[in-house]
C-alpha positions in Angstrom: -2.9 1.9 -15.1 -1.1 -1.2 -15.6 1.6 -0.4 -12.0 -2.0 -1.3 -9.9 -2.5 -4.6 -11.6 0.9 -5.2 -10.8 0.6 -4.0 -7.7 -2.4 -6.5 -6.8 -0.5 -9.5 -8.0 1.9 -9.1 -6.2 0.2 -8.6 -3.1 -1.9 -11.6 -4.1 1.1 -13.5 -4.6 2.6 -12.3 -1.2 -0.6 -13.1 0.3 -0.7 -16.6 -0.5 2.8 -17.1 0.8 1.8 -15.9 3.9 -1.0 -17.8 4.4 -0.4 -20.6 6.6 -2.3 -24.3 6.5 -4.1 -22.7 9.4 -6.4 -21.0 7.3 -8.4 -22.5 4.7 -7.2 -20.9 0.9 -8.8 -19.7 -1.7 -8.4 -20.1 -4.7 -7.5 -17.6 -7.1 -9.8 -19.6 -9.8 -13.6 -20.0 -10.3 -13.7 -23.9 -10.0 -15.4 -24.6 -13.6 -12.7 -24.9 -15.9 -15.5 -22.9 -18.8 -15.1 -19.5 -16.8 -12.0 -19.9 -15.7 -10.9 -20.7 -19.8 -13.2 -17.2 -20.3 -11.0 -15.4 -16.9 -7.1 -16.5 -19.1 -9.0 -15.1 -22.2 -10.1 -12.3 -21.1 -6.7 -11.7 -18.9 -5.0 -11.6 -22.2 -6.7 -8.9 -23.7 -6.8 -6.3 -21.5 -3.1 -7.0 -21.1 -3.9 -5.7 -24.7 -6.0 -2.9 -24.0 -8.7 -4.6 -26.1 -11.0 -3.9 -22.8 -14.3 -4.4 -25.1 -13.4 -8.4 -26.0 -12.4 -8.4 -22.0 -15.5 -6.8 -20.6 -17.1 -9.1 -23.5 -15.8 -12.2 -22.3 -15.9 -11.8 -17.8 -19.7 -10.9 -18.9 -20.3 -14.0 -20.4 -18.2 -15.7 -17.2 -20.8 -14.0 -15.3 -23.4 -15.2 -17.2 -22.2 -19.2 -16.4 -21.6 -18.4 -13.1 -22.7 -14.7 -11.4 -21.2 -15.6 -7.7 -17.6 -16.4 -9.0 -16.0 -13.4 -6.6 -12.7 -13.7 -8.7 -14.9 -12.8 -12.6 -16.9 -9.7 -10.5 -12.9 -8.6 -9.3 -11.6 -8.5 -12.4 -14.3 -7.5 -14.2 -13.8 -4.0 -11.2 -10.1 -4.1 -12.4 -11.1 -3.8 -16.0 -13.6 -1.0 -15.3 -10.8 0.9 -13.3 -8.0 0.7 -16.5 -10.9 2.1 -18.2 -10.9 5.0 -15.4 -15.1 3.3 -14.9 -14.4 4.4 -11.2 -18.0 4.0 -9.3 -18.3 0.8 -12.0 -14.8 -0.6 -10.7 -15.8 0.2 -7.1 -19.2 -1.4 -7.2 -17.7 -4.6 -9.4 -15.5 -5.1 -6.3 -18.4 -4.8 -3.6 -20.5 -7.4 -5.2 -16.8 -9.6 -5.3 -16.6 -9.1 -1.9 -20.0 -10.4 -1.1 -19.2 -13.3 -2.6 -15.7 -14.0 -1.1 -15.0 -15.7 2.4 -14.4 -12.2 4.3 -11.2 -13.3 6.0 -9.3 -14.5 2.5 -6.8 -12.9 0.2 -9.7 -12.6 -2.4 -11.2 -10.2 0.5 -7.8 -8.5 0.9 -7.1 -7.4 -2.6 -10.6 -6.2 -3.2 -10.5 -4.0 -0.7 -7.1 -2.9 -2.3 -8.7 -2.1 -5.8 -10.8 -0.3 -3.5 -8.5 2.1 -1.6 -7.4 2.4 -5.4 -10.6 3.7 -6.7 -11.2 6.2 -3.6 -8.1 7.2 -4.0 -8.6 8.8 -7.7 -11.5 9.9 -7.0 -10.5 12.0 -4.2 -11.9 10.3 -1.3 -8.4 9.6 1.0 -9.9 9.1 3.8 -12.2 6.3 2.3 -8.9 5.0 0.9 -7.2 5.0 4.4 -10.0 2.6 5.4 -10.1 0.1 3.0 -6.4 0.2 3.1 -6.8 -0.3 6.8 -9.0 -3.0 5.4 -6.7 -5.1 3.2 -3.8 -4.7 5.6 -6.1 -6.0 8.2 -7.4 -9.0 6.5 -3.4 -9.5 5.1 -2.2 -9.4 8.8 -5.1 -12.0 9.7 -4.4 -15.0 7.2 -0.6 -15.0 8.2 
């Protein structure tokens, strides 16, 4: 479970490094200091495998800003860590609704969706999601 988190974070860093000034980059923060604080705290609890506290903080962040794609993405990752595959995919799709279509946020959501589908045994769905992530990543170069 942790290797996926590391892979997704590394991809996020790679996408950031590859993007040019021609593409408007989307911040990997919510833009709201209170929500950013809750995200930071939730990540710490998640790293400690205290999923209940992480979930509580992310839900609190959603009450402040229900349209923050990063909060939905973090919640999706948390659900994936817990093995709640359907919830993880649903929350990643929700994050996609609020993220810019051709953004690194969209790309990492598609990567997470690919992993969820792979774990569900949906190999073709996983491959399709991975292709979307790669396509977005290429467009950011």
